[in-house]
mmCIF file as gemmi writes it, N, C-alpha and C atoms, coordinates in Angstrom:
data_model
loop_
_atom_site.group_PDB
_atom_site.id
_atom_site.type_symbol
_atom_site.label_atom_id
_atom_site.label_alt_id
_atom_site.label_comp_id
_atom_site.label_asym_id
_atom_site.label_entity_id
_atom_site.label_seq_id
_atom_site.pdbx_PDB_ins_code
_atom_site.Cartn_x
_atom_site.Cartn_y
_atom_site.Cartn_z
_atom_site.occupancy
_atom_site.B_iso_or_equiv
_atom_site.pdbx_formal_charge
_atom_site.auth_seq_id
_atom_site.auth_asym_id
_atom_site.pdbx_PDB_model_num
ATOM 1 N N . MET Axp A 1 ? 3.017 -1.797 -20.619 1 0 ? 1 A 1
ATOM 2 C CA . MET Axp A 1 ? 3.568 -2.328 -19.36 1 0 ? 1 A 1
ATOM 3 C C . MET Axp A 1 ? 3.069 -1.764 -17.964 1 0 ? 1 A 1
ATOM 4 N N . LYS Axp A 2 ? 2.971 -2.617 -17.001 1 0 ? 2 A 1
ATOM 5 C CA . LYS Axp A 2 ? 2.485 -2.188 -15.545 1 0 ? 2 A 1
ATOM 6 C C . LYS Axp A 2 ? 3.672 -1.639 -14.929 1 0 ? 2 A 1
ATOM 7 N N . THR Axp A 3 ? 3.459 -0.694 -14.082 1 0 ? 3 A 1
ATOM 8 C CA . THR Axp A 3 ? 4.35 -0.133 -12.92 1 0 ? 3 A 1
ATOM 9 C C . THR Axp A 3 ? 3.828 0.155 -11.661 1 0 ? 3 A 1
ATOM 10 N N . THR Axp A 4 ? 4.457 0.347 -10.583 1 0 ? 4 A 1
ATOM 11 C CA . THR Axp A 4 ? 4.086 0.814 -9.293 1 0 ? 4 A 1
ATOM 12 C C . THR Axp A 4 ? 5.03 1.608 -8.994 1 0 ? 4 A 1
ATOM 13 N N . ILE Axp A 5 ? 4.248 2.934 -8.363 1 0 ? 5 A 1
ATOM 14 C CA . ILE Axp A 5 ? 5.147 3.829 -8.285 1 0 ? 5 A 1
ATOM 15 C C . ILE Axp A 5 ? 4.792 4.082 -6.471 1 0 ? 5 A 1
ATOM 16 N N . GLU Axp A 6 ? 5.915 4.644 -5.914 1 0 ? 6 A 1
ATOM 17 C CA . GLU Axp A 6 ? 5.685 5.022 -4.458 1 0 ? 6 A 1
ATOM 18 C C . GLU Axp A 6 ? 5.821 6.524 -4.066 1 0 ? 6 A 1
ATOM 19 N N . ILE Axp A 7 ? 5.062 7.078 -4.006 1 0 ? 7 A 1
ATOM 20 C CA . ILE Axp A 7 ? 5.453 8.915 -3.882 1 0 ? 7 A 1
ATOM 21 C C . ILE Axp A 7 ? 5.11 9.441 -2.869 1 0 ? 7 A 1
ATOM 22 N N . SER Axp A 8 ? 6.229 10.281 -1.974 1 0 ? 8 A 1
ATOM 23 C CA . SER Axp A 8 ? 5.878 11.22 -0.729 1 0 ? 8 A 1
ATOM 24 C C . SER Axp A 8 ? 5.939 12.629 -1.185 1 0 ? 8 A 1
ATOM 25 N N . ASN Axp A 9 ? 5.464 13.396 -0.877 1 0 ? 9 A 1
ATOM 26 C CA . ASN Axp A 9 ? 5.367 14.991 -1.062 1 0 ? 9 A 1
ATOM 27 C C . ASN Axp A 9 ? 5.611 15.225 0.245 1 0 ? 9 A 1
ATOM 28 N N . TYR Axp A 10 ? 6.431 16.443 0.188 1 0 ? 10 A 1
ATOM 29 C CA . TYR Axp A 10 ? 6.688 17.133 1.119 1 0 ? 10 A 1
ATOM 30 C C . TYR Axp A 10 ? 7.127 18.829 1.003 1 0 ? 10 A 1
ATOM 31 N N . PRO Axp A 11 ? 5.943 19.279 1.117 1 0 ? 11 A 1
ATOM 32 C CA . PRO Axp A 11 ? 5.477 20.829 1.057 1 0 ? 11 A 1
ATOM 33 C C . PRO Axp A 11 ? 6.391 21.262 1.697 1 0 ? 11 A 1
ATOM 34 N N . LEU Axp A 12 ? 7.287 22.712 1.333 1 0 ? 12 A 1
ATOM 35 C CA . LEU Axp A 12 ? 7.922 23.244 2.395 1 0 ? 12 A 1
ATOM 36 C C . LEU Axp A 12 ? 6.962 24.64 2.925 1 0 ? 12 A 1
ATOM 37 N N . THR Axp A 13 ? 6.071 24.507 3.458 1 0 ? 13 A 1
ATOM 38 C CA . THR Axp A 13 ? 5.232 25.131 4.261 1 0 ? 13 A 1
ATOM 39 C C . THR Axp A 13 ? 4.412 24.918 5.479 1 0 ? 13 A 1
ATOM 40 N N . LEU Axp A 14 ? 4.04 25.628 6.307 1 0 ? 14 A 1
ATOM 41 C CA . LEU Axp A 14 ? 3.169 24.983 7.557 1 0 ? 14 A 1
ATOM 42 C C . LEU Axp A 14 ? 1.903 24.346 7.143 1 0 ? 14 A 1
ATOM 43 N N . GLU Axp A 15 ? 1.377 24.592 5.744 1 0 ? 15 A 1
ATOM 44 C CA . GLU Axp A 15 ? 0.07 24.34 5.484 1 0 ? 15 A 1
ATOM 45 C C . GLU Axp A 15 ? 0.138 23.265 4.298 1 0 ? 15 A 1
ATOM 46 N N . TYR Axp A 16 ? 0.888 22.539 5.126 1 0 ? 16 A 1
ATOM 47 C CA . TYR Axp A 16 ? 1.572 21.17 3.993 1 0 ? 16 A 1
ATOM 48 C C . TYR Axp A 16 ? 0.489 20.027 4.029 1 0 ? 16 A 1
ATOM 49 N N . GLU Axp A 17 ? -0.606 19.814 4.913 1 0 ? 17 A 1
ATOM 50 C CA . GLU Axp A 17 ? -1.599 18.864 5.26 1 0 ? 17 A 1
ATOM 51 C C . GLU Axp A 17 ? -2.624 18.822 3.827 1 0 ? 17 A 1
ATOM 52 N N . SER Axp A 18 ? -3.184 20.373 3.649 1 0 ? 18 A 1
ATOM 53 C CA . SER Axp A 18 ? -3.968 20.58 2.693 1 0 ? 18 A 1
ATOM 54 C C . SER Axp A 18 ? -3.477 20.513 1.301 1 0 ? 18 A 1
ATOM 55 N N . GLN Axp A 19 ? -2.022 20.574 1.136 1 0 ? 19 A 1
ATOM 56 C CA . GLN Axp A 19 ? -1.381 20.677 -0.168 1 0 ? 19 A 1
ATOM 57 C C . GLN Axp A 19 ? -1.129 19.069 -0.425 1 0 ? 19 A 1
ATOM 58 N N . ILE Axp A 20 ? -0.895 18.529 0.333 1 0 ? 20 A 1
ATOM 59 C CA . ILE Axp A 20 ? -0.932 16.823 0.072 1 0 ? 20 A 1
ATOM 60 C C . ILE Axp A 20 ? -1.94 16.286 -0.272 1 0 ? 20 A 1
ATOM 61 N N . LEU Axp A 21 ? -3.042 16.724 0.467 1 0 ? 21 A 1
ATOM 62 C CA . LEU Axp A 21 ? -4.407 15.825 0.32 1 0 ? 21 A 1
ATOM 63 C C . LEU Axp A 21 ? -5.209 16.619 -1.068 1 0 ? 21 A 1
ATOM 64 N N . ASP Axp A 22 ? -4.392 17.395 -1.701 1 0 ? 22 A 1
ATOM 65 C CA . ASP Axp A 22 ? -5.269 17.991 -3.187 1 0 ? 22 A 1
ATOM 66 C C . ASP Axp A 22 ? -4.539 17.569 -4.062 1 0 ? 22 A 1
ATOM 67 N N . PHE Axp A 23 ? -2.925 17.149 -3.707 1 0 ? 23 A 1
ATOM 68 C CA . PHE Axp A 23 ? -2.259 16.295 -5.095 1 0 ? 23 A 1
ATOM 69 C C . PHE Axp A 23 ? -3.295 14.657 -5.02 1 0 ? 23 A 1
ATOM 70 N N . ILE Axp A 24 ? -3.327 14.121 -3.723 1 0 ? 24 A 1
ATOM 71 C CA . ILE Axp A 24 ? -3.929 12.725 -3.725 1 0 ? 24 A 1
ATOM 72 C C . ILE Axp A 24 ? -5.037 12.888 -4.499 1 0 ? 24 A 1
ATOM 73 N N . GLY Axp A 25 ? -5.98 13.793 -4.062 1 0 ? 25 A 1
ATOM 74 C CA . GLY Axp A 25 ? -7.346 14.048 -4.701 1 0 ? 25 A 1
ATOM 75 C C . GLY Axp A 25 ? -7.103 14.116 -6.441 1 0 ? 25 A 1
ATOM 76 N N . ARG Axp A 26 ? -6.344 14.869 -6.777 1 0 ? 26 A 1
ATOM 77 C CA . ARG Axp A 26 ? -6.189 14.896 -8.241 1 0 ? 26 A 1
ATOM 78 C C . ARG Axp A 26 ? -5.8 13.704 -8.95 1 0 ? 26 A 1
ATOM 79 N N . ILE Axp A 27 ? -5.033 12.961 -8.166 1 0 ? 27 A 1
ATOM 80 C CA . ILE Axp A 27 ? -4.258 11.773 -8.672 1 0 ? 27 A 1
ATOM 81 C C . ILE Axp A 27 ? -5.613 10.745 -8.664 1 0 ? 27 A 1
ATOM 82 N N . LYS Axp A 28 ? -6.404 10.707 -7.749 1 0 ? 28 A 1
ATOM 83 C CA . LYS Axp A 28 ? -7.332 9.84 -7.484 1 0 ? 28 A 1
ATOM 84 C C . LYS Axp A 28 ? -8.311 9.714 -8.734 1 0 ? 28 A 1
ATOM 85 N N . GLN Axp A 29 ? -8.511 10.884 -9.362 1 0 ? 29 A 1
ATOM 86 C CA . GLN Axp A 29 ? -9.321 11.072 -10.307 1 0 ? 29 A 1
ATOM 87 C C . GLN Axp A 29 ? -9.106 10.701 -12.008 1 0 ? 29 A 1
ATOM 88 N N . TYR Axp A 30 ? -7.929 9.797 -11.677 1 0 ? 30 A 1
ATOM 89 C CA . TYR Axp A 30 ? -7.701 9.012 -13.142 1 0 ? 30 A 1
ATOM 90 C C . TYR Axp A 30 ? -8.275 7.539 -12.665 1 0 ? 30 A 1
ATOM 91 N N . PRO Axp A 31 ? -9.043 7.08 -13.433 1 0 ? 31 A 1
ATOM 92 C CA . PRO Axp A 31 ? -9.794 5.609 -13.19 1 0 ? 31 A 1
ATOM 93 C C . PRO Axp A 31 ? -8.878 4.624 -13.601 1 0 ? 31 A 1
ATOM 94 N N . ALA Axp A 32 ? -7.755 4.766 -14.518 1 0 ? 32 A 1
ATOM 95 C CA . ALA Axp A 32 ? -6.955 3.766 -14.933 1 0 ? 32 A 1
ATOM 96 C C . ALA Axp A 32 ? -5.865 3.194 -13.871 1 0 ? 32 A 1
ATOM 97 N N . ILE Axp A 33 ? -5.791 4.463 -13.037 1 0 ? 33 A 1
ATOM 98 C CA . ILE Axp A 33 ? -4.652 4.2 -11.892 1 0 ? 33 A 1
ATOM 99 C C . ILE Axp A 33 ? -5.409 3.9 -10.262 1 0 ? 33 A 1
ATOM 100 N N . GLN Axp A 34 ? -4.83 2.8 -10.08 1 0 ? 34 A 1
ATOM 101 C CA . GLN Axp A 34 ? -5.134 2.443 -8.51 1 0 ? 34 A 1
ATOM 102 C C . GLN Axp A 34 ? -4.387 3.039 -7.379 1 0 ? 34 A 1
ATOM 103 N N . VAL Axp A 35 ? -4.685 3.587 -6.71 1 0 ? 35 A 1
ATOM 104 C CA . VAL Axp A 35 ? -4.302 4.471 -5.902 1 0 ? 35 A 1
ATOM 105 C C . VAL Axp A 35 ? -4.36 3.964 -4.056 1 0 ? 35 A 1
ATOM 106 N N . LYS Axp A 36 ? -3.272 3.464 -3.316 1 0 ? 36 A 1
ATOM 107 C CA . LYS Axp A 36 ? -3.193 3.348 -1.785 1 0 ? 36 A 1
ATOM 108 C C . LYS Axp A 36 ? -2.527 4.563 -1.238 1 0 ? 36 A 1
ATOM 109 N N . VAL Axp A 37 ? -3.221 4.761 -0.13 1 0 ? 37 A 1
ATOM 110 C CA . VAL Axp A 37 ? -2.608 6.192 0.84 1 0 ? 37 A 1
ATOM 111 C C . VAL Axp A 37 ? -2.11 5.286 2.066 1 0 ? 37 A 1
ATOM 112 N N . ASN Axp A 38 ? -0.858 5.682 2.422 1 0 ? 38 A 1
ATOM 113 C CA . ASN Axp A 38 ? -0.299 5.187 3.495 1 0 ? 38 A 1
ATOM 114 C C . ASN Axp A 38 ? 0.055 6.356 4.004 1 0 ? 38 A 1
ATOM 115 N N . THR Axp A 39 ? 0.316 6.43 5.521 1 0 ? 39 A 1
ATOM 116 C CA . THR Axp A 39 ? 0.838 7.369 6.351 1 0 ? 39 A 1
ATOM 117 C C . THR Axp A 39 ? 1.721 8.105 6.045 1 0 ? 39 A 1
ATOM 118 N N . THR Axp A 40 ? 2.824 7.426 5.01 1 0 ? 40 A 1
ATOM 119 C CA . THR Axp A 40 ? 4.043 8.474 4.622 1 0 ? 40 A 1
ATOM 120 C C . THR Axp A 40 ? 4.257 8.188 3.068 1 0 ? 40 A 1
ATOM 121 N N . SER Axp A 41 ? 3.466 7.467 2.841 1 0 ? 41 A 1
ATOM 122 C CA . SER Axp A 41 ? 3.503 7.788 0.939 1 0 ? 41 A 1
ATOM 123 C C . SER Axp A 41 ? 2.099 7.263 0.478 1 0 ? 41 A 1
ATOM 124 N N . THR Axp A 42 ? 2.479 7.443 -0.89 1 0 ? 42 A 1
ATOM 125 C CA . THR Axp A 42 ? 0.869 6.979 -1.84 1 0 ? 42 A 1
ATOM 126 C C . THR Axp A 42 ? 1.417 6.344 -2.689 1 0 ? 42 A 1
ATOM 127 N N . HIS Axp A 43 ? 0.888 4.994 -2.672 1 0 ? 43 A 1
ATOM 128 C CA . HIS Axp A 43 ? 0.737 4.007 -4.175 1 0 ? 43 A 1
ATOM 129 C C . HIS Axp A 43 ? 0.295 4.049 -5.562 1 0 ? 43 A 1
ATOM 130 N N . LEU Axp A 44 ? 0.958 4.002 -6.45 1 0 ? 44 A 1
ATOM 131 C CA . LEU Axp A 44 ? 0.015 4.066 -7.951 1 0 ? 44 A 1
ATOM 132 C C . LEU Axp A 44 ? 0.391 2.961 -8.503 1 0 ? 44 A 1
ATOM 133 N N . VAL Axp A 45 ? -0.659 2.28 -9.12 1 0 ? 45 A 1
ATOM 134 C CA . VAL Axp A 45 ? -0.396 1.117 -9.929 1 0 ? 45 A 1
ATOM 135 C C . VAL Axp A 45 ? -1.18 1.566 -11.35 1 0 ? 45 A 1
ATOM 136 N N . GLY Axp A 46 ? -0.417 0.811 -12.209 1 0 ? 46 A 1
ATOM 137 C CA . GLY Axp A 46 ? -1.235 1.115 -13.333 1 0 ? 46 A 1
ATOM 138 C C . GLY Axp A 46 ? -0.211 1.128 -14.875 1 0 ? 46 A 1
ATOM 139 N N . ASP Axp A 47 ? -0.677 1.612 -15.981 1 0 ? 47 A 1
ATOM 140 C CA . ASP Axp A 47 ? -0.009 1.358 -16.978 1 0 ? 47 A 1
ATOM 141 C C . ASP Axp A 47 ? 1.073 2.634 -16.984 1 0 ? 47 A 1
ATOM 142 N N . TYR Axp A 48 ? 2.228 2.289 -17.25 1 0 ? 48 A 1
ATOM 143 C CA . TYR Axp A 48 ? 3.259 2.827 -17.021 1 0 ? 48 A 1
ATOM 144 C C . TYR Axp A 48 ? 3.007 4.447 -17.561 1 0 ? 48 A 1
ATOM 145 N N . ASP Axp A 49 ? 3.02 4.225 -18.932 1 0 ? 49 A 1
ATOM 146 C CA . ASP Axp A 49 ? 2.49 5.801 -19.663 1 0 ? 49 A 1
ATOM 147 C C . ASP Axp A 49 ? 1.495 6.612 -19.397 1 0 ? 49 A 1
ATOM 148 N N . GLU Axp A 50 ? 0.539 6.017 -18.766 1 0 ? 50 A 1
ATOM 149 C CA . GLU Axp A 50 ? -0.604 6.437 -17.933 1 0 ? 50 A 1
ATOM 150 C C . GLU Axp A 50 ? -0.145 7.054 -16.499 1 0 ? 50 A 1
ATOM 151 N N . VAL Axp A 51 ? 0.368 6.339 -15.946 1 0 ? 51 A 1
ATOM 152 C CA . VAL Axp A 51 ? 0.665 6.629 -14.693 1 0 ? 51 A 1
ATOM 153 C C . VAL Axp A 51 ? 1.981 7.981 -14.684 1 0 ? 51 A 1
ATOM 154 N N . MET Axp A 52 ? 2.707 7.692 -15.822 1 0 ? 52 A 1
ATOM 155 C CA . MET Axp A 52 ? 3.88 8.764 -15.493 1 0 ? 52 A 1
ATOM 156 C C . MET Axp A 52 ? 3.524 9.811 -16.303 1 0 ? 52 A 1
ATOM 157 N N . THR Axp A 53 ? 2.208 9.855 -16.877 1 0 ? 53 A 1
ATOM 158 C CA . THR Axp A 53 ? 1.702 11.342 -17.736 1 0 ? 53 A 1
ATOM 159 C C . THR Axp A 53 ? 0.708 12.263 -16.695 1 0 ? 53 A 1
ATOM 160 N N . ALA Axp A 54 ? -0.031 11.135 -15.683 1 0 ? 54 A 1
ATOM 161 C CA . ALA Axp A 54 ? -0.524 11.876 -14.59 1 0 ? 54 A 1
ATOM 162 C C . ALA Axp A 54 ? 0.231 12.209 -13.925 1 0 ? 54 A 1
ATOM 163 N N . LEU Axp A 55 ? 1.517 11.663 -13.275 1 0 ? 55 A 1
ATOM 164 C CA . LEU Axp A 55 ? 2.108 12.538 -12.439 1 0 ? 55 A 1
ATOM 165 C C . LEU Axp A 55 ? 3.024 13.279 -12.993 1 0 ? 55 A 1
ATOM 166 N N . ASN Axp A 56 ? 3.516 13.471 -14.081 1 0 ? 56 A 1
ATOM 167 C CA . ASN Axp A 56 ? 3.787 14.828 -14.913 1 0 ? 56 A 1
ATOM 168 C C . ASN Axp A 56 ? 2.985 16.146 -14.64 1 0 ? 56 A 1
ATOM 169 N N . LYS Axp A 57 ? 1.579 15.772 -14.88 1 0 ? 57 A 1
ATOM 170 C CA . LYS Axp A 57 ? 0.863 16.889 -15.039 1 0 ? 57 A 1
ATOM 171 C C . LYS Axp A 57 ? 0.641 17.286 -13.502 1 0 ? 57 A 1
ATOM 172 N N . GLU Axp A 58 ? 0.225 16.145 -12.539 1 0 ? 58 A 1
ATOM 173 C CA . GLU Axp A 58 ? -0.127 16.409 -11.144 1 0 ? 58 A 1
ATOM 174 C C . GLU Axp A 58 ? 0.698 17.128 -10.253 1 0 ? 58 A 1
ATOM 175 N N . ILE Axp A 59 ? 2.403 16.815 -10.534 1 0 ? 59 A 1
ATOM 176 C CA . ILE Axp A 59 ? 3.591 17.482 -9.851 1 0 ? 59 A 1
ATOM 177 C C . ILE Axp A 59 ? 3.618 18.899 -10.291 1 0 ? 59 A 1
ATOM 178 N N . LYS Axp A 60 ? 3.621 19.228 -11.852 1 0 ? 60 A 1
ATOM 179 C CA . LYS Axp A 60 ? 3.432 20.309 -12.253 1 0 ? 60 A 1
ATOM 180 C C . LYS Axp A 60 ? 2.468 21.239 -11.616 1 0 ? 60 A 1
ATOM 181 N N . THR Axp A 61 ? 1.146 20.957 -11.704 1 0 ? 61 A 1
ATOM 182 C CA . THR Axp A 61 ? -0.056 21.378 -10.979 1 0 ? 61 A 1
ATOM 183 C C . THR Axp A 61 ? 0.104 21.766 -9.532 1 0 ? 61 A 1
ATOM 184 N N . SER Axp A 62 ? 0.648 21.179 -8.935 1 0 ? 62 A 1
ATOM 185 C CA . SER Axp A 62 ? 1.422 21.401 -7.367 1 0 ? 62 A 1
ATOM 186 C C . SER Axp A 62 ? 2.525 22.251 -7.336 1 0 ? 62 A 1
ATOM 187 N N . PHE Axp A 63 ? 3.553 22.23 -8.154 1 0 ? 63 A 1
ATOM 188 C CA . PHE Axp A 63 ? 4.401 23.395 -8.236 1 0 ? 63 A 1
ATOM 189 C C . PHE Axp A 63 ? 3.735 25.009 -8.374 1 0 ? 63 A 1
ATOM 190 N N . GLU Axp A 64 ? 2.684 24.844 -9.583 1 0 ? 64 A 1
ATOM 191 C CA . GLU Axp A 64 ? 2.599 26.137 -9.931 1 0 ? 64 A 1
ATOM 192 C C . GLU Axp A 64 ? 1.124 26.358 -8.726 1 0 ? 64 A 1
ATOM 193 N N . LYS Axp A 65 ? 0.519 25.852 -8.422 1 0 ? 65 A 1
ATOM 194 C CA . LYS Axp A 65 ? -0.231 26.437 -7.043 1 0 ? 65 A 1
ATOM 195 C C . LYS Axp A 65 ? 0.284 26.462 -6.15 1 0 ? 65 A 1
ATOM 196 N N . TYR Axp A 66 ? 1.338 25.831 -5.313 1 0 ? 66 A 1
ATOM 197 C CA . TYR Axp A 66 ? 2.113 25.729 -4.393 1 0 ? 66 A 1
ATOM 198 C C . TYR Axp A 66 ? 3.384 26.219 -4.247 1 0 ? 66 A 1
ATOM 199 N N . GLY Axp A 67 ? 4.09 26.26 -4.985 1 0 ? 67 A 1
ATOM 200 C CA . GLY Axp A 67 ? 5.388 26.86 -4.925 1 0 ? 67 A 1
ATOM 201 C C . GLY Axp A 67 ? 6.277 25.71 -4.839 1 0 ? 67 A 1
ATOM 202 N N . GLN Axp A 68 ? 7.688 26.005 -4.13 1 0 ? 68 A 1
ATOM 203 C CA . GLN Axp A 68 ? 8.356 24.841 -3.521 1 0 ? 68 A 1
ATOM 204 C C . GLN Axp A 68 ? 7.952 23.627 -2.774 1 0 ? 68 A 1
ATOM 205 N N . MET Axp A 69 ? 7.942 22.465 -3.455 1 0 ? 69 A 1
ATOM 206 C CA . MET Axp A 69 ? 7.813 21.201 -2.402 1 0 ? 69 A 1
ATOM 207 C C . MET Axp A 69 ? 8.655 20.045 -2.79 1 0 ? 69 A 1
ATOM 208 N N . ILE Axp A 70 ? 9.076 18.924 -2.324 1 0 ? 70 A 1
ATOM 209 C CA . ILE Axp A 70 ? 9.8 18.019 -2.719 1 0 ? 70 A 1
ATOM 210 C C . ILE Axp A 70 ? 8.757 16.757 -2.79 1 0 ? 70 A 1
ATOM 211 N N . PHE Axp A 71 ? 8.856 16.011 -4.222 1 0 ? 71 A 1
ATOM 212 C CA . PHE Axp A 71 ? 8.214 14.834 -4.482 1 0 ? 71 A 1
ATOM 213 C C . PHE Axp A 71 ? 9.829 13.961 -4.478 1 0 ? 71 A 1
ATOM 214 N N . VAL Axp A 72 ? 9.369 12.776 -3.893 1 0 ? 72 A 1
ATOM 215 C CA . VAL Axp A 72 ? 10.362 11.712 -3.837 1 0 ? 72 A 1
ATOM 216 C C . VAL Axp A 72 ? 9.678 10.791 -4.189 1 0 ? 72 A 1
ATOM 217 N N . VAL Axp A 73 ? 10.006 10.172 -5.458 1 0 ? 73 A 1
ATOM 218 C CA . VAL Axp A 73 ? 9.275 9.036 -6.167 1 0 ? 73 A 1
ATOM 219 C C . VAL Axp A 73 ? 10.091 7.796 -6.41 1 0 ? 73 A 1
ATOM 220 N N . LYS Axp A 74 ? 9.885 6.568 -6.091 1 0 ? 74 A 1
ATOM 221 C CA . LYS Axp A 74 ? 10.379 5.385 -6.347 1 0 ? 74 A 1
ATOM 222 C C . LYS Axp A 74 ? 9.28 4.659 -7.552 1 0 ? 74 A 1
ATOM 223 N N . VAL Axp A 75 ? 10.077 4.082 -8.384 1 0 ? 75 A 1
ATOM 224 C CA . VAL Axp A 75 ? 9.236 3.545 -9.434 1 0 ? 75 A 1
ATOM 225 C C . VAL Axp A 75 ? 9.732 1.958 -9.951 1 0 ? 75 A 1
ATOM 226 N N . LEU Axp A 76 ? 9.12 1.003 -9.839 1 0 ? 76 A 1
ATOM 227 C CA . LEU Axp A 76 ? 9.186 -0.181 -9.845 1 0 ? 76 A 1
ATOM 228 C C . LEU Axp A 76 ? 8.585 -1.102 -11.364 1 0 ? 76 A 1
ATOM 229 N N . LYS Axp A 77 ? 8.796 -1.749 -11.736 1 0 ? 77 A 1
ATOM 230 C CA . LYS Axp A 77 ? 8.284 -2.397 -13.044 1 0 ? 77 A 1
ATOM 231 C C . LYS Axp A 77 ? 7.74 -3.311 -12.57 1 0 ? 77 A 1
ATOM 232 N N . GLY Axp A 78 ? 6.379 -3.112 -13.053 1 0 ? 78 A 1
ATOM 233 C CA . GLY Axp A 78 ? 5.256 -4.483 -12.746 1 0 ? 78 A 1
ATOM 234 C C . GLY Axp A 78 ? 4.357 -3.986 -11.551 1 0 ? 78 A 1
ATOM 235 N N . ALA Axp A 79 ? 3.305 -4.598 -11.374 1 0 ? 79 A 1
ATOM 236 C CA . ALA Axp A 79 ? 2.377 -4.182 -10.693 1 0 ? 79 A 1
ATOM 237 C C . ALA Axp A 79 ? 2.163 -5.142 -9.36 1 0 ? 79 A 1
ATOM 238 N N . LEU Axp A 80 ? 2.501 -4.183 -8.263 1 0 ? 80 A 1
ATOM 239 C CA . LEU Axp A 80 ? 2.314 -4.936 -7.022 1 0 ? 80 A 1
ATOM 240 C C . LEU Axp A 80 ? 1.004 -4.94 -6.56 1 0 ? 80 A 1
ATOM 241 N N . GLU Axp A 81 ? 0.658 -5.895 -5.402 1 0 ? 81 A 1
ATOM 242 C CA . GLU Axp A 81 ? -0.999 -5.928 -4.834 1 0 ? 81 A 1
ATOM 243 C C . GLU Axp A 81 ? -0.889 -4.622 -4.223 1 0 ? 81 A 1
ATOM 244 N N . LEU Axp A 82 ? -1.876 -3.849 -4.137 1 0 ? 82 A 1
ATOM 245 C CA . LEU Axp A 82 ? -2.192 -2.987 -3.11 1 0 ? 82 A 1
ATOM 246 C C . LEU Axp A 82 ? -3.094 -3.776 -2.007 1 0 ? 82 A 1
ATOM 247 N N . TYR Axp A 83 ? -2.425 -3.474 -0.629 1 0 ? 83 A 1
ATOM 248 C CA . TYR Axp A 83 ? -2.82 -4.218 0.469 1 0 ? 83 A 1
ATOM 249 C C . TYR Axp A 83 ? -4.202 -3.283 1.153 1 0 ? 83 A 1
């Protein structure tokens, strides 16, 4: 089953930009997941299980590396075209 995820990351630190870019760089390493970066969020499209497994791993990695941060995630059944 395909899914589209919209995710926003809000690190609770002044060094927020590098932490966001690190998360995006790690999520782009998954070849089966399409990634589109916007100014306020990132869209991921792929197989539901693959996307959720990647998110689980990379959110946990961000928490372990950087401490507190907020992730806002919207999940849609189906694949949206990434413009």
